[in-house]
C-alpha positions in Angstrom: 166.9 191.7 -48.9 164.3 189.2 -50.1 167.1 187.3 -52.0 168.6 186.2 -48.7 167.3 183.1 -47.0 168.2 184.5 -43.6 166.0 187.6 -44.1 163.0 185.6 -45.5 163.3 183.1 -42.7 163.4 185.7 -40.0 160.4 187.5 -41.6 158.5 184.2 -41.8 159.0 183.2 -38.2 157.9 186.7 -37.0 154.8 186.8 -39.2 153.8 183.2 -38.4 154.2 184.0 -34.7 152.0 187.1 -35.0 149.4 185.3 -37.0 149.1 182.5 -34.5 148.8 184.9 -31.6 146.4 187.4 -33.2 144.3 184.9 -35.3 144.5 182.4 -32.5 142.7 184.6 -30.1 139.9 185.2 -32.5 139.7 181.5 -33.4 139.4 180.5 -29.8 136.5 182.9 -29.4 134.8 181.4 -32.5 135.3 177.9 -31.2 133.9 178.8 -27.8 130.9 180.6 -29.3 130.0 177.5 -31.3 130.8 175.2 -28.4 133.4 173.2 -30.3 135.0 171.6 -27.2 137.1 168.6 -26.5 135.5 165.4 -25.4 137.8 164.0 -22.7 137.7 160.3 -22.5 137.8 158.8 -19.0 141.2 157.2 -18.4 141.2 157.5 -14.7 143.4 160.5 -14.3 142.5 163.2 -11.8 142.2 166.7 -13.2 141.5 165.7 -16.8 137.7 166.0 -16.5 138.1 169.8 -15.9 139.5 170.0 -19.5 136.3 168.9 -20.9 134.8 171.6 -23.2 138.1 173.3 -23.9 138.1 174.4 -27.6 139.7 172.0 -29.9 140.6 171.9 -33.7 143.2 174.5 -32.9 145.4 172.9 -35.5 143.7 175.2 -37.9 145.6 178.1 -36.3 148.9 176.3 -36.8 148.2 175.4 -40.5 147.1 178.9 -41.4 150.1 180.4 -39.5 152.4 178.2 -41.5 150.9 178.6 -45.0 150.5 182.4 -45.1 154.3 183.2 -44.5 155.3 180.3 -46.8 153.1 181.6 -49.6 154.5 185.1 -49.1 158.2 184.5 -48.6 159.1 181.0 -50.1 159.8 180.2 -53.7 156.7 178.4 -54.7 158.3 176.8 -57.7 160.7 174.9 -55.4 159.8 171.2 -55.5 160.6 170.8 -51.8 158.3 173.7 -50.8 155.5 172.2 -53.0 155.8 168.9 -51.2 155.7 170.5 -47.8 152.6 172.5 -48.7 150.9 169.4 -49.9 151.9 167.5 -46.7 150.4 170.3 -44.5 147.1 170.5 -46.4 146.7 166.7 -46.8 147.3 165.7 -43.2 145.5 168.8 -42.0 142.5 167.6 -44.0 142.6 164.1 -42.5 143.0 165.5 -39.0 140.1 167.9 -39.6 137.8 165.1 -40.6 138.8 163.1 -37.5 138.1 166.1 -35.2 134.8 166.9 -37.1 133.5 163.4 -36.4 134.5 163.6 -32.7 133.1 167.1 -32.1 130.0 167.3 -34.4 129.1 163.7 -34.8 129.7 163.0 -31.1 131.8 159.9 -32.0 134.7 159.8 -29.6 136.5 157.3 -31.8 136.7 159.8 -34.7 137.9 158.7 -38.1 138.6 155.0 -38.3 142.3 154.2 -37.9 142.5 152.4 -41.2 141.4 155.6 -43.1 144.1 157.6 -41.3 146.7 155.0 -42.3 145.5 155.0 -45.9 145.8 158.8 -46.0 149.4 158.6 -44.6 150.3 155.8 -47.1 149.0 157.9 -50.0 151.1 160.9 -48.8 154.2 158.6 -48.4 153.7 157.3 -52.0 153.4 160.8 -53.3 156.5 162.1 -51.5 158.7 159.0 -52.2 157.8 158.8 -55.9 158.3 162.5 -56.4 161.7 162.5 -54.7 162.9 159.6 -56.8 161.4 160.4 -60.2 161.3 164.3 -60.3 164.2 165.9 -62.1 164.1 168.8 -59.7 164.9 166.6 -56.7 168.5 165.7 -56.8 171.5 165.3 -54.5 175.0 166.4 -55.4 177.9 164.2 -54.3 181.6 164.6 -54.6 183.2 162.5 -57.4 186.7 161.9 -58.7 188.1 164.8 -60.8 188.3 162.6 -63.9 184.6 161.8 -63.9 182.4 163.2 -66.7 179.3 165.4 -66.4 180.7 167.1 -63.4 180.2 170.6 -62.0 183.2 172.4 -60.5 183.0 175.2 -57.9 185.8 177.5 -56.8 184.8 179.3 -53.6 187.4 180.7 -51.3 190.1 178.6 -52.9 188.2 175.4 -52.1 187.5 173.2 -55.2 184.5 171.0 -55.3 184.0 168.5 -58.1 180.5 167.2 -57.9 177.8 165.3 -59.8 174.0 165.5 -59.7 172.5 162.1 -59.2 169.2 160.4 -58.8 169.5 157.7 -56.2 167.7 156.4 -53.1 170.5 157.5 -50.8 170.5 159.2 -47.4 172.9 160.4 -44.7 174.0 157.9 -42.1 174.9 159.1 -38.6 178.1 158.1 -36.7 179.9 156.6 -39.7 182.7 158.3 -41.6 181.3 157.1 -45.0 178.0 158.9 -44.4 176.0 157.8 -47.4 173.7 154.8 -47.4 172.0 153.5 -50.6 168.6 151.8 -50.0 169.4 149.6 -53.0 171.7 147.6 -50.7 168.6 146.3 -48.9 167.6 144.5 -52.1 171.1 143.4 -53.0 169.8 139.9 -53.5 168.4 141.1 -56.8 172.0 141.4 -58.1 172.3 143.7 -61.0 168.7 144.7 -60.7 169.2 146.0 -57.2 169.7 149.6 -58.4 166.6 149.3 -60.5 164.4 148.4 -57.5 166.1 150.5 -54.9 163.4 153.2 -55.4 160.8 150.7 -54.1 162.6 150.3 -50.8 163.0 154.1 -50.5 159.2 154.6 -51.1 158.3 151.9 -48.5 160.7 153.5 -46.0 159.1 156.9 -46.7 155.6 155.5 -46.0 156.7 153.9 -42.8 158.5 157.1 -41.5 155.5 159.4 -42.3 153.0 157.0 -40.7 155.2 156.4 -37.6 156.1 160.0 -36.8 152.7 161.4 -37.6 151.0 158.9 -35.2 153.8 159.4 -32.7 153.1 163.1 -32.6 149.4 162.3 -32.2 150.0 160.1 -29.2 152.3 162.8 -27.6 149.6 165.4 -27.8 148.1 164.6 -24.4 149.2 167.3 -22.0 149.0 171.1 -22.3 151.9 172.3 -24.5 153.7 168.9 -24.6 153.5 168.2 -28.4 153.8 171.8 -29.3 157.0 172.4 -27.3 158.7 169.2 -28.3 157.8 169.7 -32.0 159.3 173.3 -31.8 162.6 171.9 -30.6 162.6 169.3 -33.4 161.8 172.0 -35.9 164.8 174.1 -34.9 167.1 171.1 -35.3 165.7 170.2 -38.7 166.0 173.8 -39.8 169.7 173.6 -39.0 170.1 170.5 -41.1 168.2 172.1 -44.0 170.5 175.1 -44.0 173.6 173.0 -43.8 172.5 170.6 -46.6 171.7 173.6 -48.8 175.1 175.2 -48.4 177.8 173.6 -50.5 180.7 174.6 -48.2 179.1 173.5 -45.0 177.9 170.2 -46.6 181.4 169.5 -47.8 183.0 170.3 -44.5 180.5 168.2 -42.5 180.6 165.4 -45.1 176.9 165.3 -45.7 175.1 165.4 -49.0 174.7 168.8 -50.7 171.0 169.1 -51.7 170.6 171.9 -54.2 167.7 174.3 -53.4 167.0 172.6 -50.1 167.9 175.8 -48.3 164.5 177.1 -49.3 163.1 174.7 -46.7 164.5 176.9 -44.0 161.8 179.4 -44.8 159.1 176.8 -44.3 160.6 175.5 -41.1 160.9 179.1 -39.8 157.2 179.5 -40.4 156.5 176.1 -38.7 158.5 177.1 -35.6 156.8 180.5 -35.4 153.4 179.0 -35.7 154.1 176.5 -32.9 155.5 179.0 -30.5 152.5 181.3 -31.3 150.1 178.5 -30.6 151.9 177.6 -27.4 150.9 181.0 -26.1 147.4 179.6 -25.8 148.2 175.9 -25.5 150.5 176.2 -22.4 149.1 175.0 -19.1 146.2 175.6 -18.5 145.4 175.3 -22.2 142.9 177.7 -23.7 142.8 175.6 -26.9 143.8 172.1 -28.0 145.3 171.4 -31.5 143.3 168.2 -32.0 144.2 165.7 -34.7 144.1 168.6 -37.1 147.3 169.8 -35.6 149.0 166.7 -34.2 148.8 164.6 -37.4 149.9 167.6 -39.5 152.9 168.4 -37.2 154.1 164.8 -37.2 153.8 164.6 -41.0 155.6 167.8 -41.5 158.5 166.7 -39.3 158.7 163.3 -41.1 158.6 164.6 -44.7 161.0 167.4 -43.9 163.5 165.0 -42.5 163.2 162.8 -45.6 163.7 165.8 -47.9 167.0 166.8 -46.3 168.0 163.1 -46.1 168.3 162.8 -42.3 165.4 160.4 -41.7 167.8 157.9 -40.0 168.3 160.5 -37.3 164.6 160.6 -36.4 164.8 157.8 -33.7 167.1 160.1 -31.8 165.6 163.5 -32.7 162.0 162.3 -32.2 162.9 160.1 -29.3 159.9 161.5 -27.3 157.5 160.5 -30.0 159.2 157.1 -30.2 159.0 156.5 -26.4 155.4 157.5 -26.3 154.5 155.2 -29.2 156.5 152.3 -27.7 154.9 152.8 -24.3 151.4 152.3 -25.9 152.4 149.2 -27.8 154.1 147.7 -24.7 151.1 148.5 -22.6 148.5 147.0 -25.0 150.7 144.0 -25.8 151.4 143.1 -22.2 147.8 143.7 -21.1 146.6 141.1 -23.7 149.5 138.6 -23.1 149.4 138.7 -19.3 145.7 137.9 -19.5 146.6 134.7 -21.3 149.5 133.9 -19.0 148.2 134.8 -15.6 144.5 134.6 -16.2 144.1 138.3 -15.4 145.4 141.4 -17.2 148.5 143.3 -15.9 150.1 146.6 -17.0 153.6 147.8 -17.5 152.9 151.5 -16.8 150.2 153.2 -14.6 148.8 154.5 -17.8 149.8 155.0 -21.4 151.1 157.0 -23.4 154.0 157.5 -21.0 153.3 161.1 -20.1 150.1 159.9 -18.4 152.1 157.5 -16.3 153.7 160.4 -14.4 150.5 162.3 -13.8 148.9 163.1 -10.4 146.5 160.6 -8.9 145.5 157.4 -10.6 141.9 156.8 -9.8 141.6 153.4 -11.5 144.3 150.9 -10.4 142.6 147.5 -10.2 145.4 145.7 -12.2 149.0 145.1 -11.0 151.5 147.5 -12.5 155.2 146.7 -13.2 156.6 150.2 -13.1 154.9 151.8 -10.1 155.3 155.5 -9.5 156.7 156.6 -6.2 155.4 160.2 -6.3 152.9 161.9 -8.5 154.1 164.8 -10.7 152.3 168.0 -11.7 151.3 168.2 -15.4 153.3 171.4 -16.0 156.4 169.8 -14.6 156.0 166.7 -16.7 155.7 168.9 -19.8 158.8 170.9 -19.0 160.9 167.8 -18.2 159.8 166.3 -21.6 160.9 169.5 -23.2 164.3 169.2 -21.5 164.6 165.7 -22.7 163.8 166.9 -26.2 166.5 169.5 -26.1 169.1 166.9 -25.0 168.0 164.7 -27.9 168.2 167.6 -30.3 171.8 168.4 -29.1 172.8 164.8 -29.6 171.3 164.9 -33.1 173.3 167.9 -34.1 176.5 166.4 -32.6 176.2 163.4 -35.0 177.4 165.8 -37.6 180.9 165.7 -36.0 180.9 162.4 -34.0 182.0 159.8 -36.4 
């Protein structure tokens, strides 16, 4: 039974769920006994002060709940599993340092932003270079029957003539010819474009990991919000990993077949189980917060996973919640500074940023004019559920891109 991906994935999701629920309860007790509580910054939102003191650093629960099933049920020699484990540990370590500074050093700012960025860039370099230069990380594409060095499959009377290649390519949504070569972005190099295509791929990898990881971090502001949205994203990415690792499905859907990528389904199953188990305690009213230990790790896992299965160009749709949250912060800060120069006094686009705070109950501080004024306040739990629904819609649209071309 352990030879089947389906069995190992199902076992991983159940075990990770149980670990998160059982270990989570004990972890919360430990955090409470040591008074490791969240320092809530005053952003003028009614009801947030009562969250002060809620145990944080709960991301440790998520990380442990992911790693134990992966170590037990995944093939640890698989290059993709190795990269996912490194991603989990590396970003978990960075997030832990940030939480440690906030909680134990009583510094609300935590780890300086530049150090977080450096850590994400280092991870991006490691992932990008490994994918491009490792002989174990290849994609298999269909080629003409006359081509040399080909591998032919005969399965259910369907003949596949393919070739393993090393190239900075990815799947493109909505277009019939679904492969995009990053080397085209440096086409001005002429014949050397292929040689330097890996550099573009690495830079894109760094950008995606940094953007998605920070996007998840910004989304983690309401009870269960980041946890629920990330679970929905995880299910979708698990589907893509399974399809990309199955030669018949990959051929039928005209996406790249990635040998051995099906093993990632085991990892994603553990990821989903860990998040759902954590949601048991993180749902409103939250008994524990994940902190940066969890949010940075979750975002990094999603980003790297998407890159491994070559669907990173779908992230703006699939991670639309993260994108909107990040953009809302950039718009808010940008307009606040610009309006001060234009009008002599600062103005805001939203009541508060990130966007989920804009919809919350009563705004206590409202001295500056707001462009998008709320008509009615919304309860925190309802905001979270509505964001989940939006996440489900985005996930369905993402899956539909497999056929809509």
